[in-house]
N, C-alpha and C positions, 0 to 999 in steps of 0.2 A: 380781663383780654378773652376770658373764654366767654361762648355760647351757646344755646340748645345745641347747634347742630354739631359743635367741637365735640360738646360732650356724648352727643349719640357716638359721632365717629369713634372717638377715644373708647369708650362702652365695648361696643360691636368690637374691634380689634382686639380688647382684652379678653374679652370671651373668644372668640377666636384661638388664640392662644393656649388659654385654658382648654379647649377641646381639643389641640392639638397635644395636650399632657397626657390626658383621661384618655386621649385614642392609642396611646404608645405605653399608659398605664397595662393595658392589656398583653402586650407585645414582649414587653419585658420579663425574661421569665430566668435568667442566671444575672448572676454579675460581670460576664461579660458583654451582655448585651446592657446593663444599664452603666457600665463604665466607658464601652466601645461600639455601642452597638452594633456587637457581634461583628467586627469588622466588616460590615455589609455597604457600607457606603456609596455611590454610587458619586458622578463626577462634577454635577453642576451641586450638590449638597455639599461635596464633601471644599471645593472652590468658593463657595459663597459662607457659608458655614465657617472658613477659616479666617475667610478676610472680614467678614464681619463680626466675628468674635475680636480678632483681631482691631481693629480703628474703632469699637467702643464710643463714647460720649466725647470722647476731648476730640473724631474726626469733624462733629457736629457741634462742637461748644469750646474746646480745647485748642484747636488748631485757629477756626474763625477769630476768637478770640487775642488770642497773642497777635497775630497780623494784626487785626483793628486796633490793637495798641502799641506795639513797635517796627509795623511795615511787614514790608514784601521780604526781608534779611532775612522772616521766620520759615520761611520757605525749604534753607536748607534743611531743615526735618525732615521734613515732606521727602525732598531729594533722599536723605540718607535711611529712610524710612522701604523708599520705592527699591533703591538696591539692594537694602536688606530683605526685603520679601520677594523678590526674584530668585538672591541667589538659596535663600532658605529651601523656596521649591523644587529647585535644580538640582542643589547640593544635598543637601540632607533628607528631603520628603522621602526618596528611594530606598534608599539603606535602613533607613529608621524605619520603615513599613515592612521590608523582610528581616532586619534585624528582633523585631519586636516581638514577631510571629513566631520566628526561630526560639527566643531565649522563653517564650508563652509569659512574655511582660503585658501587663495590662496596663500602667503608669510608670511616668519617668523615673521615679524613683525605683521599681521595682525591676528596668531596664538595666540604669547602671549595675544594681547588686547580680541578676543576671549577668549582665553581659563582662565584668569585670570578675566574675564568680568567688567576691568579696566576703570570707569566711564572718567576720564578723558581724557582718549586718549594717556598719556604722553608714556605709554609702546611703543605701536606702533611708536609715531614721532621719539622718540629717541633713538629704534633700528634704524629704518627707517634711521637716521641719521649718527647713528654708521658703518650703512650699506654701504649707497653712501662713505663716507669717507674712510674706511678702502678697499673696493672695487678699489677705485679710483688706490691708491697705488697697489692695486695684481694686478690690469689691465695695469699700466704702465712698472709693471715687464716683463709680458709677450710682451708687447710691445716693451722694451728693449731686451727682447732673439730674438724679431722675427726682430730687429736689426742687431742685431749683426749676427745673419745666412744671413741673404741678404747681409750684407757687408762683409762680408766673403766670399761667394759663389760669386757674384756679382761685385767684389770690386766698388762698389757704397757709396758713402758718408751714413754715419752712421741717417741721419736724414732723406733722400731719402726715404732710405730703412723704416726708421720705421713706417715713414707716407703712403708708399705703401703698407707694414703692415695690417696697422690701416684698409686702406678703403676696404679689402677684408673681413676681420673679419666683418666690421661693415656692407655689403651687407647684408649677408647670414641671420645674426643677425636680420636685419632689417625688411628682408621681412618674413622670414622662423618661426620668434620666435623661442619658445621650440621645437617645434619637427625638425623643422630645426638644431638646435643645439644636440639635443639628437641623432638624426640618423647621422648627421655627427660625433657625440662625437662617435661613435657606429664603423663606417668604422677608427677613426682617432685613437682609443682604441686598435684595430687589427693591426694597420699599427706600433704603438706605438711597440706593445709586441712582432713583429714580428722583427723590427731593434734593441730591449734592446738586444735579441737573439743572432741573425743573427752576427752581428759585432763583440763581446767581441769573441764570439766561433770559428770566422776568425780569427780574430786576434792573437788569441793563438797557432793555428794550424801553419799560416805561418809564424809568429816573433817569435814563441820559444813559449817556458811554463813558469810556475811559479818562475823560477832559473832567468829569467831575469828580471822580479819586482824585485826579493829581492834584486841580485846585486844592483841596480839600483838604488833603496830605501836607500840602506846603504852606498852608495856612495852621496847621497841629503841629509843626514841624516833625512829622513823620517821614520817615524814608522810604523813596520808592526804589531806590538801589539794592539789589540782590546782594552788593558787598558793603552795605551800610545798615548799621542802627539809629536809634536814636542817641546814638552816645557819640556818632561817628563812623569811619572806619572800621569795618569788623577785621579785626585780625585773624592770622592761620588757628592759632589755637579756638576760636569764638567758632570758627567754619566747621574745624572740627570735631569741636563738642557737640556743635546742633547736628552736624551730620550722625556723629555715634549712633542715634536712636538705633540707628541701623542696625548692631551689632547683638542689638536687645534680642532679634528675632530667631535667633539661633537657640537660645534658652528659655522661651516664653513655652511652659505646657501646657497650656490650654490651646494654643496652635498645632503645636507638636502633635497633639492626641488626635486632631484629626487626619494628619499625614498615615499616624497608626491606623485611621480605623476603615480607610478607602478599601474599598472590595478585591479591588487586583491593582499591584503595583505599576501595570503596563498603561493604565488611566493617566497615570498621575501626571503624563504629560500634557494632557487636554485641560485636566483641573488647571494647570501651571499658567496655561493661556488666559486663561476665563481669569483667573485671579488676577491675574499682571494687570489684564484690561483693566477690571475694576479698579482695582487700586490706584491705578495712572488718573483716570478720571474723575473718582472719586477725591484723591488729594488734590486738582486742581479745584476742584469743584470750590472743595472747603478753601483752600486760599484764596480764591474768588470772592466769595461768601465775607469774606472779611475786609479785601481791600473794598467791595461795595457798599459795606457798612461802613467805611468812612467818610463815605460821601453822601450817607443816609443819614446819619447822628452826629451830630457834637460833640456831646457826650457817650458814655457807656451806658445806652440805654437799661433801664431799669436798675441802672448803676453799677450793672457788674460786665464788662465785656464779654464774659463767655454764654453772654444770653441774648447777644446782636443778632442771630439765627433764629433765635425764639422771636423775639419782637418785628423779624425782617418779614417773617410770614405771617406773622398778625395785621402789618400793616401793609401788606402789597395783595392777599390773597381773599376772598371771602369764605365763609366758615367752612363750609363742609368742603372745599379743597385744602383749606388752611389745616382742618381737620385731620385730613390723610395726611398733610406734609409735615404737621408735631409729630403723628405717629411715627414718621422715622427718627425719630429723635428719642423717644421713646425704647423705638426697634434697636438704636445703636449700641444704649445704654443695657437695655434687656439682654442682649444678644451677648456682651460679653461678659457680666453680671453671672448670668448660668453658666457659661461653660468653667467660671471660676470658682462658683460653688460645688459643681461638681467635680473640677480634679480638685479641691481641698476635701473635699467629700471623698473621693476615691485614695487621696492622703493616709485620712484617717482610718476608713477601712482596711482598706491591702496591705497599707505599709507600720501600721499600728494593730490595729484589731485582732486582724488574721495571723500578721507574725508573730505579735506580742501577747494578745490575751485571748487569741481562742484559735488554735492553728486549726482545729477538727469545723471550724464554725461551716453548715451550711449556706448553701446559694442563697433560696429565699432569707434566712437570717443575717447576710452580708448584703442584699440589699436591703433588707431596713435598718439595719445599722447606716449603710451609704444614706439613707433618707433622713435618719434623725439627724446627723453630722451636717447636712445644708442647713435645717434649720439651727441648729448652734453656731456655726458660722458666719449664718445670717444674721443675726442678732447681733453678735460681736460688730461683723462690719456694719450694721444699722446706726451702732451706737456712737462709731467712730465718724460715722458721718453725719450726725446730728449738730454740728460747728457749721453757721450756715455760714461763714467766712471761708469753708474751704474750697480751695483751687483744685479744677479737676484736672488741670493740668499736671500742678506738681506733685500731686497725689500717685497718678499716673506714673509722671517720671519717677517718680524715687523706686516705685515698686519695678516697674519697665529696668530699671537698669539693674536693681537688686537681682532678679531673674536673670538679665544678661551677663551679669559679673562670675555670678557662682555656679549658674549651668551651661552657659553658651560653650567654653572652649569642651568641657566635660564630654558634651554631647559630641563638638566637630571630632575630640580625639577618639573616643570611644566608635565613633564611622569610618575614620579614616586613619588611625596608627593601631597599628598590630604592637610595637612596643609599650603601650599605654599599661599601667596595672592599675588593681584597687586602690593600693596605697597613691598613687601620683596623684588618681582622681578623685579620692578622697582631701588630699591634702590642699591639691588643687582647688576643688572648689570651697572648702573652709578659709582659702587666703583670699579667694577672691569675693567672698560676702561678707567677711570681715574690712576686706581694703573698701570696697565700695561703700560700709552704712561708715566706717569711722572717717573717710575723708568727704561724705555729705553733714557729720555731725559737727567736724571741724569749721564748717564752712567753708571749705574749698571748693564745694560745689559750683560757686558763683564762678569760678576760674573755669573750671573745664568738669565738664560733666561728669559724675564719679562714677559712669560705667566702664570709662576709658581706664582709668587704672585699676577697676577693677577685675577686667577684662587680660587687662595686660599682665596681672600680676598670676594671676591664676594658668595663663599659658606657659609664662614661663618658669612657674613652679615644677608646672607637668612636664617641660620637658627638661629641667634639671634633672629631678627624681627618674624618669625614663632614663638617663641617662648612667644615673650612678646603680639605679633595680629595675632595668628592663623587664617586660613582660617574659615570663620563661613557662610557663605554662600551656605544651603544646597542644592541650583538647581546645586552648582559648585560641591560639593561633591559627588553627585548623579551622576552626569553627568563621574566625575573620576572612579567610581564604574564599571558607566558601560563599556565604554572603557577597564578598566581591566579584566572585567569577559568576553566581547567577545574574548580576545586573546588566553583566559584557551582552 
């Protein structure tokens, strides 16, 4: 599928990413720079970095593939994500930015510990363990996406494609840390946005309108109703389960880190507008790609529905333009993996190494520990991704649900409830994670997305223990009231 023009375009793009990594290598002087960019991010960088790291390869591969196979009913995922995105920016972002600076927290795990004054350190350690487990699964989904992209383009073995993509991502994350990740995400988010508009619009113009899509869908018995799927009418449980993806936003460490890093909390309102417009158009474009694919291809192109966007670009555009558009898929993949690697590295560096192994570690030592942790996590994720049958959407779904169930209610209660104690938060977090995993493993995920029971169980446990043993530390209550007052 690849031509010389496509290969040249890709090489230029990859060299550009590495150059950003080298540039910010010189500007990373301490651990706050490496993990949060010195809390100096601007409006556009914060907005596009958050959304690019959020959507990942599933936006351009997983969601179009689901729509291609099952019809427009899969759009409930996008509706849920849109609602979750907007609420996350409005409710969580301002308070988290102020609170994490007030408590000198560089990671979500350290925020939990500092916010609740946990004397045992268990909140920080267990949340860091949960972060490592689910981000390893999440990162493997991105590497699987990179493998599918390179395999389709360059006709190389899947395993070689996965390893090659991993090396590039690790290099610029290893060197430049959070600054490199955010600035590459800015460019990658813009490229994703351009691609998800251009491809479906051009396809509709050159390959016929919606009538072709409807005709093909009827022939394949694919529903074109928002309230139906291939099995018939969608019940309320199925709709809630699909929309429940939106609940995951409140607990995603790689997205929340962007809120923590913006220069000034007053600038978040502008970032919110930019991010909301980006996500509305991008989600609509991804759904449209899947629908157009129904009309263009009788069967899943390349034997994999998640490759429909890749093949659509190859079939519709000349090699130079196609190379740029295909780079957008790599952008989507990389913009999430680099964030996940960095947050996982943060967990190992701040929450394990500094907390347990070496309390007196110097700044340079912590930076290098963080860099080596990036390599370790990458290798584990890469090994998990080497299975060519890996589904991007299913891997993302599991990790997304795990974070939402374990962290979402704890984040919300930390920011909005003065009654919550460290015991309530810890028990809720553990309950949410366990319920989510057990629900998935015993096969109930096919009935209801596991984030729903996990999220509810977490919330209920926190509320019950808040009644039994409410927060009674006046210093913590005063700090909560101070943060709340500063945002009025």
